[in-house]
C-alpha positions, -999 to 999 in steps of 0.1 A, spaced: 697 -147 292 715 -168 264 697 -193 243 712 -224 228 715 -220 190 688 -247 182 665 -225 206 673 -193 186 664 -212 152 630 -219 168 624 -184 181 632 -170 147 608 -194 128 580 -184 156 587 -149 146 583 -156 108 548 -173 118 539 -142 138 549 -117 107 529 -141 84 497 -139 104 501 -100 108 508 -92 70 493 -118 48 462 -141 44 463 -165 13 438 -161 -10 408 -189 -6 416 -191 32 396 -175 56 414 -153 82 404 -175 113 414 -206 92 447 -191 85 454 -179 120 445 -212 131 471 -230 110 499 -206 121 487 -214 156 489 -252 151 524 -247 136 537 -225 166 523 -250 188 543 -279 169 574 -258 171 569 -251 209 563 -287 216 592 -298 194 616 -274 208 604 -273 246 612 -235 247 584 -236 269 571 -265 295 548 -284 273 518 -275 298 525 -238 295 526 -242 256 489 -258 262 480 -227 280 494 -206 254 471 -222 228 441 -220 248 450 -182 256 454 -174 219 423 -193 207 405 -170 231 421 -135 220 414 -145 184 378 -155 191 383 -189 178 374 -207 211 360 -190 241 382 -190 270 355 -208 290 353 -239 267 390 -239 263 397 -242 301 370 -267 304 390 -290 282 417 -291 307 396 -317 326 379 -333 299 359 -365 310 391 -382 294 413 -365 317 395 -385 345 410 -418 330 445 -401 330 440 -392 366 428 -430 376 458 -443 357 480 -421 378 463 -434 410 463 -468 401 501 -468 391 506 -450 426 490 -478 445 506 -506 427 542 -487 434 535 -482 470 531 -519 480 552 -534 454 529 -553 436 541 -541 402 577 -553 411 563 -587 422 545 -592 393 574 -583 370 601 -606 390 575 -636 388 571 -632 348 610 -630 345 614 -660 363 589 -679 346 605 -672 311 636 -694 317 673 -686 321 685 -684 284 696 -650 273 671 -644 245 643 -657 268 651 -636 296 650 -605 270 616 -614 260 605 -619 296 616 -585 304 599 -570 273 566 -589 282 567 -577 317 575 -541 307 547 -539 281 519 -555 307 533 -530 334 529 -501 308 494 -510 301 485 -498 338 512 -476 350 533 -449 330 557 -458 305 585 -440 324 578 -457 358 576 -493 340 609 -486 323 626 -472 356 616 -504 373 628 -528 348 661 -509 339 668 -513 374 662 -550 373 680 -551 338 712 -534 354 715 -560 381 710 -588 357 738 -575 333 761 -568 362 760 -603 375 766 -615 338 796 -590 332 783 -571 305 803 -542 296 784 -510 287 790 -500 251 803 -537 242 779 -562 253 752 -571 227 731 -586 256 731 -555 273 726 -537 240 694 -559 233 681 -557 269 682 -519 272 667 -514 239 640 -540 245 628 -524 278 619 -490 265 605 -505 230 583 -528 251 573 -498 272 561 -475 243 543 -505 227 528 -518 260 514 -483 268 493 -487 233 472 -515 249 447 -493 272 434 -458 277 454 -455 307 486 -466 291 497 -434 275 483 -398 273 484 -402 237 456 -427 239 435 -405 263 438 -377 235 428 -399 207 396 -409 227 387 -375 233 394 -360 198 373 -389 184 345 -381 207 345 -342 202 354 -340 168 334 -370 153 308 -379 179 322 -414 185 326 -430 219 349 -461 224 347 -477 256 377 -491 275 373 -524 263 367 -514 227 403 -496 227 418 -527 241 398 -550 213 415 -528 189 449 -521 204 458 -556 221 461 -573 194 489 -550 181 506 -550 211 505 -589 212 521 -589 176 547 -563 181 561 -576 213 575 -607 198 583 -589 165 604 -564 185 621 -591 202 630 -610 170 641 -576 153 663 -570 181 680 -604 182 685 -600 145 701 -567 145 722 -573 176 723 -609 182 735 -615 221 760 -636 235 753 -672 237 750 -675 274 723 -677 302 716 -649 326 719 -659 364 684 -652 377 691 -657 414 692 -619 421 658 -618 409 649 -650 429 661 -634 460 645 -603 453 610 -620 450 618 -637 484 626 -606 503 592 -595 491 577 -623 512 540 -633 508 513 -607 499 506 -582 526 471 -569 532 480 -536 512 490 -556 484 460 -577 485 438 -548 487 452 -531 457 451 -563 437 413 -564 447 406 -527 436 426 -528 406 407 -562 396 373 -544 407 380 -515 386 392 -534 355 360 -556 356 338 -524 357 355 -509 326 355 -543 307 319 -549 315 305 -519 300 286 -535 271 270 -558 295 259 -530 323 231 -503 321 244 -477 297 257 -447 318 272 -416 296 311 -414 297 311 -449 315 349 -452 314 353 -418 328 327 -423 356 343 -455 366 379 -438 366 365 -413 390 352 -441 412 387 -456 411 401 -424 425 374 -422 452 381 -457 466 418 -455 463 418 -421 483 389 -431 509 404 -435 543 400 -472 555 387 -485 521 415 -473 499 455 -474 501 463 -437 492 466 -404 508 459 -371 486 497 -364 494 507 -396 478 482 -390 447 495 -354 444 532 -368 442 525 -392 416 501 -373 393 519 -359 364 495 -325 365 510 -311 334 493 -339 315 459 -325 320 472 -292 306 485 -310 277 451 -328 271 433 -295 274 457 -279 249 455 -305 224 419 -306 224 416 -271 221 440 -273 189 420 -300 176 386 -280 182 402 -248 165 414 -266 135 379 -281 129 359 -253 138 376 -228 113 378 -252 85 416 -255 87 414 -293 86 390 -294 59 416 -269 38 443 -295 45 424 -324 37 408 -311 7 444 -305 -9 452 -340 -8 421 -358 -12 422 -358 -50 454 -378 -49 439 -404 -27 405 -411 -42 419 -440 -62 440 -455 -33 425 -485 -10 417 -469 23 441 -495 41 470 -480 20 461 -445 30 456 -457 65 495 -471 63 504 -440 47 488 -419 78 506 -444 104 542 -438 87 537 -402 86 527 -400 123 554 -426 133 581 -405 116 567 -373 129 579 -382 164 615 -375 153 604 -337 152 578 -337 180 598 -357 204 566 -364 224 537 -391 218 510 -366 232 522 -339 207 522 -361 179 486 -376 185 474 -339 192 486 -327 158 479 -360 135 447 -374 149 425 -343 138 441 -345 104 436 -383 102 399 -377 113 392 -349 89 408 -372 61 384 -400 70 353 -380 74 361 -363 37 367 -397 21 336 -415 38 358 -439 53 358 -450 90 368 -422 110 375 -442 142 400 -465 122 419 -436 110 421 -418 145 432 -452 159 459 -458 134 471 -419 140 469 -423 178 487 -457 179 512 -448 156 523 -418 177 536 -442 201 559 -457 177 590 -437 194 615 -460 184 642 -439 169 663 -418 192 667 -413 232 651 -379 230 617 -393 214 602 -405 248 611 -408 283 615 -443 283 641 -441 256 660 -415 277 660 -434 308 672 -466 290 699 -445 271 711 -434 305 723 -467 313 750 -465 287 746 -498 271 737 -484 234 745 -454 213 717 -434 196 729 -447 162 722 -481 173 687 -472 187 678 -455 152 692 -488 134 669 -510 151 643 -485 156 639 -477 121 634 -513 113 608 -518 141 588 -487 129 584 -501 96 573 -534 110 550 -514 133 533 -496 103 529 -530 86 514 -544 115 488 -514 116 480 -519 80 474 -557 85 453 -556 115 435 -525 101 426 -548 68 418 -579 88 406 -573 123 396 -536 126 367 -540 100 352 -570 119 353 -550 152 341 -519 137 311 -539 124 304 -555 158 311 -526 182 
């Protein structure tokens, strides 16, 4: 089998890591900690290169940690369906129910039509609709829906791929909004679920569904209009209105809400109220995960729900559970062997005199930049959230805020088409080049880090004192 040149480079790097682990152990570093750091670097290389499927890489991590006697196999395998995985599973099922009956499409079309006919307002409407969808269904699914709508709008406007500024802005705005919107809820993207799980396992801090939204939704609310303004500034669209008649016709074709749509709407509202009502209801351990399992049971119960097991199976990304398990195993091993303490100990002397909001901004920027190499939100969160937590604990700073900064910043996948599935889907439409995404994305990433710092300085401390 012939490997591409890029893969051969990664294989060589993996071989170097294996030799280092076999031949040397740095002075002042225990053997388990050294091996753990090498496993973490190897996992990062595999996640970046996709030499192996991402789920299989996670299994490799669990296997190696068991062989090295760092994490017992029983504990490693249990992490694959950690309570947070129930939240991810419920997200897949809720998304499947919305898509099955077209409720996601109805909501998107209604919002776009309410935003008006101007080109810039239509772009904003598409971005807002994408972000809202991405809070409850996968980023990829929301992007696929909105790209299909955008293509129809651009066709009626006579926009030429590669030439139309309107097409460029619209097709960049959709994946940007999907990545931003996914930050808003624990089910928005697996990176959020991984952050919640690591925060619970490594720092003993539990964040409810509503608490996550209280921290994250203000960032989404700020970033969507800012992303829109950045795109309009970098690529001013042609001054012409878009004919929304096609959207209006599609909404009319959907007709009034049917029984299935109404049932889905009631179930989604009921589950959302349960998640949001945690502070006011009887305290139950792992409330968010418990409600998530209830959601799956309701959705799949014949007569009561709206999904068959076959439909759930088809719409569930099972590899995500492996990815969550591998990420948690990696984080647990890094803490258990003292590897995180070692890395943090090397940098803390340089940070002691800096205000924690500045350091938090540095964590955000480092995490956001790392997406260039990891090309996956989940892999980036898995690597940087434990480091952010270790840094916060060592410096006696609020660990939840640092975990959130790293976890949310892992969604700043704005630079290249390969950085996330929404980027790749939008790039396939042919309306922008990678360098054009990088130009707008680099500016938006800087804005995103600034928003994280601003929110962490003004809003998060208030929440941290209350929650």
